[in-house]
C-alpha positions in Angstrom: -0.1 -0.1 0.0 1.1 3.4 -0.8 0.1 6.4 1.4 0.1 10.0 0.8 -1.8 13.1 1.6 -3.5 14.9 -1.3 -1.8 18.3 -0.7 -3.9 19.2 2.3 -6.5 16.4 2.6 -6.7 13.2 4.3 -4.4 10.3 3.7 -5.4 7.8 1.0 -4.2 4.3 1.2 -4.1 2.6 -2.1 -2.4 -0.6 -3.5 0.1 0.4 -6.1 -1.7 -1.6 -8.8 -4.7 0.9 -8.5 -2.8 4.1 -9.0 -3.0 5.6 -12.5 0.1 5.1 -14.6 1.1 8.7 -14.4 1.2 8.7 -10.6 4.7 7.6 -10.0 5.2 9.4 -6.8 3.2 11.1 -4.0 2.1 14.6 -5.2 -1.0 16.7 -5.5 -2.9 14.4 -7.9 -6.0 14.2 -5.7 -8.5 13.7 -8.5 -6.6 10.8 -9.9 -6.3 9.2 -6.4 -9.9 9.9 -5.7 -11.0 8.2 -8.9 -8.7 5.2 -8.4 -10.1 4.7 -4.9 -13.7 5.0 -6.0 -13.0 2.5 -9.0 -11.5 0.0 -6.5 -14.6 0.3 -4.3 -17.0 0.1 -7.2 -15.1 -3.0 -8.5 -15.5 -4.6 -5.1 -19.1 -3.9 -5.0 -19.6 -4.9 -8.8 -19.5 -2.2 -11.4 -22.8 -3.2 -12.9 -24.5 -3.1 -9.4 -23.0 0.4 -8.7 -24.1 1.5 -12.1 -27.7 0.4 -11.6 -27.8 2.0 -8.1 -26.4 5.2 -9.5 -28.7 5.2 -12.5 -25.8 5.5 -14.9 -24.9 3.2 -17.8 -22.2 0.7 -16.9 -19.9 1.9 -19.7 -20.2 5.4 -18.3 -19.1 4.2 -15.0 -16.1 2.7 -16.6 -15.2 5.9 -18.5 -15.8 8.1 -15.6 -13.5 6.2 -13.3 -10.7 5.4 -15.9 -7.3 7.0 -15.2 -8.2 9.8 -17.6 -11.8 10.1 -16.4 -13.2 13.6 -15.8 -16.8 12.8 -14.4 -19.3 15.7 -13.8 -20.1 16.5 -10.2 -23.6 14.9 -10.8 -21.9 11.7 -11.9 -19.3 11.7 -9.0 -22.1 12.3 -6.4 -24.2 9.5 -7.9 -21.4 7.1 -7.7 -20.4 8.1 -4.3 -24.0 7.7 -3.1 -24.4 4.3 -4.9 -21.2 3.0 -3.2 -22.3 4.2 0.2 -19.7 7.1 0.4 -20.1 10.7 1.3 -18.1 13.6 -0.1 -17.2 16.3 2.4 -15.8 19.8 1.9 -13.9 21.6 4.6 -12.6 25.2 5.0 
C-alpha cells in the first residue's frame, strides 16, 4: 500500500496496482487518487451493481472512473451515493 496526503487533505491508502500510470510518486494528484479509490470500491461491489444503483450506464461508470476520467459532479455524487460513500468539503 502506498500512502500520501492529497496536498492538504486526508491520507489515501491505495495498493500500487490501483494507481494511474502517471502517478509515479506522491504529489498533488487528488483527482486521480480519488477516482482510483472509487473505482476500487466500485469493482469490489460490482461495477454493474453500482451503475444500476447510480442510474448510470455501466460503460459510463468505466469511463468516468478510468485513469483519464473527468466525471461531472452529478456523476461523481451519484457514484459516491451508490457505493455508500459521502463527499465532504472543509474550509
